[in-house]
C-alpha positions in Angstrom: 0.0 0.0 0.0 1.4 3.4 -1.0 1.9 6.0 1.7 2.0 8.8 -0.7 -1.2 10.9 -1.3 -1.9 11.8 -4.9 -4.0 14.6 -6.2 -4.2 17.0 -9.1 -2.2 20.1 -8.4 -3.1 23.7 -9.0 -1.1 26.4 -7.3 -3.9 28.6 -6.1 -6.7 26.0 -5.7 -8.5 26.9 -2.4 -7.7 24.3 0.2 -11.3 23.7 1.2 -13.5 25.0 -1.5 -13.9 21.6 -3.2 -13.0 19.4 -0.2 -16.1 17.4 0.6 -14.4 15.0 3.1 -16.5 16.5 5.9 -19.8 16.0 4.0 -22.8 14.5 5.7 -22.2 10.8 6.5 -24.4 8.3 4.7 -26.0 5.4 6.4 -23.8 2.4 6.0 -26.4 -0.3 5.8 -25.5 -3.8 7.0 -27.9 -5.1 4.4 -28.7 -2.9 1.5 -32.4 -2.2 0.9 -33.9 -3.5 -2.4 -36.6 -1.7 -4.3 -39.2 -3.8 -6.2 -41.1 -1.4 -8.4 -44.6 -2.0 -9.8 -43.2 -1.2 -13.2 -40.0 -0.4 -15.0 -39.4 1.8 -18.0 -36.4 0.6 -20.0 -34.9 3.0 -22.5 -33.1 1.4 -25.5 -30.4 4.0 -25.3 -28.7 4.2 -21.8 -25.1 4.1 -23.1 -22.7 5.9 -25.4 -23.6 4.6 -28.9 -26.7 3.9 -30.8 -30.1 2.6 -29.6 -30.7 -1.1 -29.0 -33.8 -2.6 -30.8 -36.6 -4.1 -28.8 -36.8 -7.9 -28.8 -40.2 -8.0 -27.2 -43.6 -6.5 -27.9 -46.7 -5.6 -25.8 -48.3 -8.7 -24.2 -45.0 -10.7 -24.0 -44.1 -12.2 -20.6 -40.5 -11.6 -19.5 -38.3 -12.8 -16.7 -35.5 -11.2 -14.6 -32.3 -11.2 -16.7 -34.1 -11.7 -20.0 -32.8 -9.6 -23.0 -35.5 -7.1 -24.0 -33.3 -5.0 -26.3 -30.5 -6.1 -28.6 -28.0 -4.3 -30.8 -28.9 -4.2 -34.4 -26.2 -6.1 -36.5 -23.1 -4.1 -37.0 -24.0 -1.3 -34.6 -22.1 0.2 -31.6 -24.6 -0.7 -28.9 -25.3 -2.9 -26.0 -28.2 -5.2 -25.0 -30.8 -4.2 -22.4 -32.1 -6.7 -19.9 -35.2 -6.7 -17.6 -34.6 -6.4 -13.9 -38.2 -7.6 -13.0 -40.5 -10.4 -14.2 -43.9 -9.4 -15.6 -45.6 -8.4 -18.8 -44.7 -5.8 -21.5 -47.5 -3.3 -21.5 -46.3 -0.8 -24.1 -43.3 0.5 -26.1 -43.2 4.2 -26.2 -40.9 7.1 -27.0 -39.5 9.0 -24.1 -37.0 11.9 -23.6 -34.6 11.6 -20.8 -33.3 14.7 -18.8 -30.0 14.5 -20.8 -31.9 15.2 -24.0 -31.8 11.6 -25.4 -35.0 10.6 -27.1 -35.4 6.9 -27.5 -37.9 4.0 -27.4 -38.6 2.6 -24.0 -40.2 -0.7 -23.0 -42.7 -0.5 -20.1 -42.9 -3.8 -18.1 -45.5 -4.3 -15.3 -44.3 -6.5 -12.5 -46.1 -9.8 -11.7 -44.5 -9.7 -8.2 -43.2 -13.2 -8.7 -39.5 -12.2 -9.2 -39.0 -15.1 -11.6 -35.5 -15.5 -12.9 -34.5 -16.5 -16.4 -33.3 -20.2 -16.4 -29.8 -19.3 -17.5 -29.2 -17.1 -14.4 -27.3 -19.6 -12.3 -23.7 -19.6 -11.0 -21.2 -20.6 -13.6 -19.8 -24.0 -12.8 -16.5 -23.6 -14.6 -14.8 -20.2 -14.0 -11.7 -21.1 -16.0 -13.0 -19.3 -19.1 -10.6 -18.1 -21.8 -10.3 -14.4 -22.8 -12.6 -14.7 -25.8 -15.3 -16.3 -23.8 -15.0 -13.7 -21.0 -15.2 -10.9 -23.6 -18.3 -12.4 -25.1 -19.9 -12.6 -21.6 -19.1 -9.0 -20.9 -20.4 -7.8 -24.2 -23.7 -9.8 -24.0 -24.3 -8.7 -20.3 -24.8 -5.1 -21.5 -22.2 -3.7 -19.1 -21.3 0.0 -19.6 -19.2 2.4 -17.6 -21.1 3.2 -14.4 -19.0 6.2 -13.5 -21.2 8.4 -15.7 -19.9 8.2 -19.3 -21.7 5.0 -20.2 -19.1 3.7 -22.7 -19.6 0.0 -23.4 -17.1 -1.9 -21.3 -16.3 -4.3 -24.1 -15.3 -1.3 -26.3 -12.9 0.0 -23.7 -11.4 -3.5 -23.3 -11.0 -3.9 -27.1 -9.3 -0.5 -27.3 -7.0 -1.3 -24.4 -6.1 -4.7 -25.9 -5.3 -3.1 -29.2 -3.1 -0.5 -27.6 -1.4 -3.1 -25.4 -1.8 -1.2 -22.1 0.4 -2.2 -19.2 -1.7 -1.2 -16.1 -5.3 -1.5 -15.0 -6.6 1.3 -12.8 -9.6 0.7 -10.6 -11.4 4.0 -9.9 -12.8 4.1 -6.3 -12.6 7.9 -6.1 -16.1 8.9 -5.5 -15.7 12.5 -4.3 -18.9 14.4 -5.1 -21.1 15.4 -2.2 -23.9 13.0 -1.2 -22.8 10.3 -3.7 -21.8 7.1 -2.0 -23.0 4.3 -4.2 -19.4 3.2 -5.2 -18.3 3.5 -1.6 -21.1 1.2 -0.5 -20.3 -1.3 -3.3 -16.7 -1.5 -2.0 -18.0 -2.4 1.5 -20.7 -4.7 0.2 -18.9 -6.8 -2.4 -15.2 -6.0 -2.4 -14.3 -9.5 -3.6 -16.5 -9.0 -6.8 -14.6 -5.7 -7.5 -11.2 -7.4 -7.1 -12.2 -10.4 -9.1 -13.7 -8.3 -11.9 -10.3 -6.5 -12.1 -8.6 -9.9 -12.3 -10.8 -10.9 -15.2 -10.1 -7.7 -17.2 -6.4 -7.9 -16.4 -6.5 -11.5 -17.7 -8.2 -10.5 -20.9 -5.7 -7.7 -21.5 -2.7 -9.9 -20.6 -1.4 -7.4 -18.0 -0.1 -8.1 -14.5 -0.4 -4.8 -12.7 -3.7 -3.7 -11.0 -3.8 -0.4 -9.1 -6.8 0.6 -6.9 -7.3 4.4 -6.6 -9.1 5.5 -3.4 -9.3 8.5 -1.0 -7.1 8.2 2.0 -10.1 9.5 4.1 -12.2 6.4 3.3 -10.8 4.3 6.1 -13.7 1.7 6.2 -13.6 1.2 2.5 -9.8 0.9 2.5 -10.0 -1.9 5.1 -12.6 -3.9 3.1 -10.6 -3.5 -0.1 -7.3 -4.4 1.4 -8.7 -7.5 3.1 -10.2 -8.6 -0.2 -6.9 -8.1 -2.0 -5.0 -10.0 0.7 -7.4 -13.0 0.4 -7.3 -13.1 -3.4 -3.8 -12.3 -4.4 -2.5 -15.7 -3.3 -4.5 -17.4 -6.0 -3.0 -15.1 -8.6 0.8 -14.9 -8.0 1.4 -13.5 -11.5 -0.6 -10.4 -10.7 0.6 -7.4 -8.6 -2.0 -5.4 -6.6 -1.4 -1.9 -5.3 -3.7 0.5 -3.4 -2.9 4.2 -4.0 -4.1 6.9 -1.7 -5.6 10.1 -3.1 -6.6 13.3 -1.4 -10.3 13.9 -0.9 -10.9 16.5 -3.6 -13.5 16.9 -6.3 -13.5 16.0 -9.1 -10.5 13.7 -8.5 -12.0 10.7 -10.3 -11.9 12.3 -13.8 -9.4 10.5 -16.0 -7.6 13.7 -17.0 -7.0 14.6 -13.3 -5.9 11.1 -12.5 -3.3 11.3 -15.3 -2.1 14.6 -13.8 -2.0 13.3 -10.3 -0.6 9.8 -10.9 1.7 10.3 -13.9 2.3 14.1 -14.0 1.0 14.0 -17.5 -1.3 16.7 -18.9 -3.6 15.1 -21.4 -4.4 17.3 -24.4 -7.8 17.3 -26.2 -7.1 14.2 -28.3 -5.1 12.2 -25.7 -6.3 9.2 -23.8 -4.9 7.3 -20.8 -4.3 4.2 -23.0 -2.2 6.0 -25.5 -0.4 8.5 -23.3 0.5 6.4 -20.2 -0.3 2.8 -21.2 -3.1 2.4 -18.6 -6.9 1.8 -18.8 -9.3 3.1 -16.1 -12.5 1.3 -15.0 -15.0 2.3 -12.3 -15.1 -0.1 -9.4 -18.9 -0.7 -9.8 -18.3 -1.6 -13.4 -15.8 -4.3 -12.5 -18.3 -5.6 -9.9 -20.8 -6.0 -12.8 -18.1 -7.8 -14.8 -17.7 -10.5 -12.1 -21.4 -10.8 -11.6 -21.7 -11.6 -15.3 -18.8 -14.0 -15.3 -19.4 -15.8 -12.0 -23.2 -15.6 -11.6 -24.4 -15.3 -15.2 -26.2 -12.1 -14.2 -26.5 -9.4 -16.8 -26.4 -5.7 -15.9 -30.0 -5.1 -14.9 -29.8 -3.5 -11.5 -27.5 -1.1 -9.7 -26.9 0.8 -6.4 -28.3 4.3 -6.3 -27.6 6.9 -3.6 -30.7 8.7 -2.5 -29.8 11.8 -0.6 -29.7 15.6 -0.3 -28.9 18.5 1.8 -31.6 17.9 4.4 -31.3 14.1 5.0 -28.8 11.5 5.6 -27.7 9.5 2.6 -29.4 6.2 1.8 -28.3 3.6 -0.7 -30.7 1.3 -2.4 -30.4 -1.5 -5.0 -32.9 -0.9 -7.8 -33.7 -2.6 -11.1 -32.6 -0.5 -14.1 -35.7 1.3 -15.3 -37.2 2.0 -11.9 -39.1 5.3 -11.9 -37.7 8.1 -9.7 -40.9 8.2 -7.7 -40.3 4.7 -6.4 -36.8 5.5 -5.4 -37.9 8.7 -3.5 -40.5 6.7 -1.6 -37.6 5.3 0.5 -36.7 8.7 1.9 -38.3 11.6 3.8 -41.2 13.3 2.0 -40.2 15.4 -0.9 -41.8 18.8 -0.9 -42.5 21.1 -3.8 -39.8 23.4 -2.4 -37.2 20.8 -3.3 -35.4 20.3 -6.5 -34.9 16.8 -7.8 -31.6 16.1 -9.5 -31.2 13.1 -11.8 -27.7 12.2 -10.9 -25.1 13.8 -8.5 -25.5 17.2 -6.8 -23.0 19.1 -9.0 -23.0 17.1 -12.3 -26.6 15.9 -12.4 -29.6 17.3 -14.3 -32.7 18.8 -12.9 -35.7 16.6 -13.3 -39.4 17.4 -12.9 -41.0 14.1 -14.3 -41.1 11.5 -11.5 -41.6 8.8 -14.1 -38.1 9.4 -15.3 -36.3 6.0 -15.0 -33.0 5.1 -13.4 -30.7 4.1 -16.2 -27.3 2.3 -16.2 -25.3 5.4 -15.5 -27.6 6.9 -12.8 -25.5 6.8 -9.7 -27.7 9.1 -7.5 -31.0 10.9 -7.1 -30.3 14.1 -5.1 -33.0 16.2 -3.5 -31.9 19.7 -2.5 -33.5 22.9 -1.5 -34.8 25.0 -4.3 -33.1 28.3 -3.6 -33.1 31.1 -6.0 -29.5 32.3 -6.1 -29.1 36.1 -6.5 -28.0 36.6 -10.1 -25.8 39.6 -10.8 -23.3 40.5 -13.5 -19.9 38.9 -13.0 -17.9 40.7 -10.3 -14.5 39.4 -11.5 -13.6 37.9 -8.2 -11.6 35.0 -9.8 -13.2 32.3 -7.7 -14.2 30.3 -10.7 -10.7 30.2 -12.0 -9.4 29.1 -8.6 -11.9 26.3 -8.6 -11.5 25.0 -12.2 -9.3 21.9 -12.2 -8.7 22.3 -16.0 -7.1 25.8 -15.7 -9.9 27.5 -17.6 -11.0 31.0 -16.8 -14.8 30.3 -16.7 -15.9 33.9 -16.3 -14.1 34.9 -19.5 -15.3 31.9 -21.5 -18.8 32.5 -20.3 -18.8 36.1 -21.5 -17.3 35.2 -24.9 -19.7 32.3 -25.5 -22.7 34.5 -24.4 -21.5 37.2 -26.9 -21.2 34.7 -29.8 -17.4 34.9 -29.9 -16.8 31.2 -30.3 -13.3 31.5 -31.9 -12.0 33.6 -28.9 -13.7 31.1 -26.5 -11.7 28.4 -28.2 -8.5 30.3 -27.6 -9.4 30.5 -23.9 -9.5 26.7 -23.9 -13.3 26.5 -23.3 -13.2 23.1 -25.1 -11.4 21.6 -22.2 -14.4 21.8 -19.9 -15.2 18.5 -18.2 -18.6 19.7 -16.9 -17.7 19.1 -13.2 -19.8 22.0 -12.0 -17.1 23.5 -9.7 -17.2 27.0 -11.3 -21.0 27.3 -10.9 -20.7 25.9 -7.3 -18.4 28.8 -6.2 -19.8 31.6 -8.3 -21.2 34.4 -6.0 -23.0 36.0 -8.9 -25.1 32.8 -9.5 -24.1 32.5 -13.1 -24.7 29.2 -14.9 -21.0 28.9 -16.0 -20.9 25.1 -16.2 -24.1 24.8 -18.3 -22.9 27.4 -20.8 -19.3 26.3 -21.2 -20.0 22.5 -21.1 -22.7 22.9 -23.8 -20.2 24.8 -25.9 -17.5 22.2 -25.4 -19.9 19.4 -26.3 -20.9 21.2 -29.5 -17.2 21.8 -30.5 -16.4 18.1 -30.0 -19.2 16.8 -32.1 -17.9 16.1 -35.6 -19.4 18.1 -38.4 -20.6 16.4 -41.6 -22.0 17.4 -44.9 -25.4 16.3 -46.0 -23.9 14.1 -48.5 -21.8 12.3 -45.9 -24.8 11.9 -43.7 -26.9 10.4 -46.5 -24.1 7.9 -47.3 -23.8 6.8 -43.7 -26.4 4.1 -43.8 -24.6 1.3 -42.2 -26.3 1.8 -38.8 -29.6 3.1 -39.9 -32.5 0.7 -39.2 -36.2 0.8 -39.7 -36.8 -2.4 -37.8 -39.1 -2.2 -34.7 -38.2 -5.6 -33.2 -35.4 -8.2 -33.4 -36.6 -11.8 -32.9 -34.1 -13.7 -30.7 -36.7 -15.7 -28.7 -36.6 -16.1 -24.9 -32.9 -15.5 -24.1 -30.7 -13.7 -21.7 -27.8 -13.4 -24.2 -25.4 -14.6 -21.5 -24.8 -18.0 -22.9 -21.0 -18.2 -23.4 -19.7 -17.6 -26.8 -16.3 -16.6 -28.3 -16.0 -12.8 -28.9 -14.3 -11.6 -32.1 -11.1 -10.0 -30.7 -11.3 -7.3 -33.3 -14.4 -6.2 -31.5 -15.9 -2.9 -32.6 -14.1 -1.4 -35.5 -14.4 2.1 -37.0 -16.4 0.9 -40.0 -19.1 -0.2 -37.6 -19.5 3.2 -36.1 -22.4 5.6 -36.5 -20.2 8.7 -36.4 -23.2 10.9 -35.4 -23.5 9.3 -32.0 -20.4 7.7 -30.6 -17.7 10.3 -30.3 -16.5 10.0 -26.7 -17.2 12.8 -24.3 -14.1 14.5 -23.0 -11.7 12.2 -25.0 -11.2 14.5 -27.9 -13.5 12.7 -30.3 -11.7 9.4 -30.0 -13.4 6.4 -31.3 -13.6 3.4 -28.9 
């Protein structure tokens, strides 16, 4: 275990402005509460890529773990599985708070909690790399840290680039969000074994766990798990690295700065620049659930918390409406604002039927306070808080004035949408929303109408794929070439904050 404490460095960063180590403690449940909703709403696009296609239709009976949405042939997508048993009542179009409009399958629960017959522990865990990749792909696993990149795509890219290190991201530093921390306490063996599986696929022998030094309880669970497992894998080296509790420490660019003293430019990735690949700890937990238990990614832990209540973690099926999640906490009043996601990086939500998706780590309820909005007072606090060395006040003014070229020269495109500048702004300006939207627009590739009309590889008119009653978790060999660039719908799968890199 390393005694050094890592963190991103900025010479005038306020010592306590973004230090949430003294945030309200969450309830560390000895047994996590499970929510069994009356219905779930399963969007066909919960990931970075193109929509899955429904495999069921209204009137069909489904079971837990059954595939209800599958990628169309040749598309950059992942399957979607049901987390409850019941009947499909409708397939409708919904719009999520992040602006994604997609088909969604509505399933009414039969309250029987019937599992698909294939969901049983795997008898032989000595699977080869190709089989493990096939399991991960068909389990529908995506990055649970927020970006939603298909895990199989990151594995394929890391394999192609021959990375040397696997980094396990346990750095959950945003206020009120504790789902990853609870996962570390609840199933640390699954996280470590998921890392072992991915390391085996990639052919690397170095696994490094990144965690805040203030998380004493989680550190203990994690270290005990590593100590109990490493003897069975003498070819692997395990290392636990301590980081300072500072937001947004878990972002890959800031990890590169803290761990390798490398400043990643717009088009740089960890894999290419430092020979390492980064996975969220909950994502690796899902990997081992798929490999060991044959369980696809159909449920996740969600932190339900806010500024007036202690945190509470619940395990919910993917697709659970927000209203069912909020039923497990104190009454929510009209004076509260509901955030779909984390307090600083989440999105305001008014529709309580909005579902939990694969990347939803929290539902945050906070007081709806109208911040006094004034013109910028040029205090410089936003610059002090920005971990990317941007001057948000200047970028905001330039973007608001339509001076996009000058905003680019001020590095507005580097924005990682962490929310730090808006958090500290005494003028109440929506700095993050304006700059992050500009950055997202800049990173989206432009195309001519002719190019768009020619890009027909991933355009489908089908309403349903017939695959029968299957979970898609039956073992099969995965083509090691995986996703290739000629399979990409270029309109939709340019990675956020990775300089438009394909995965």
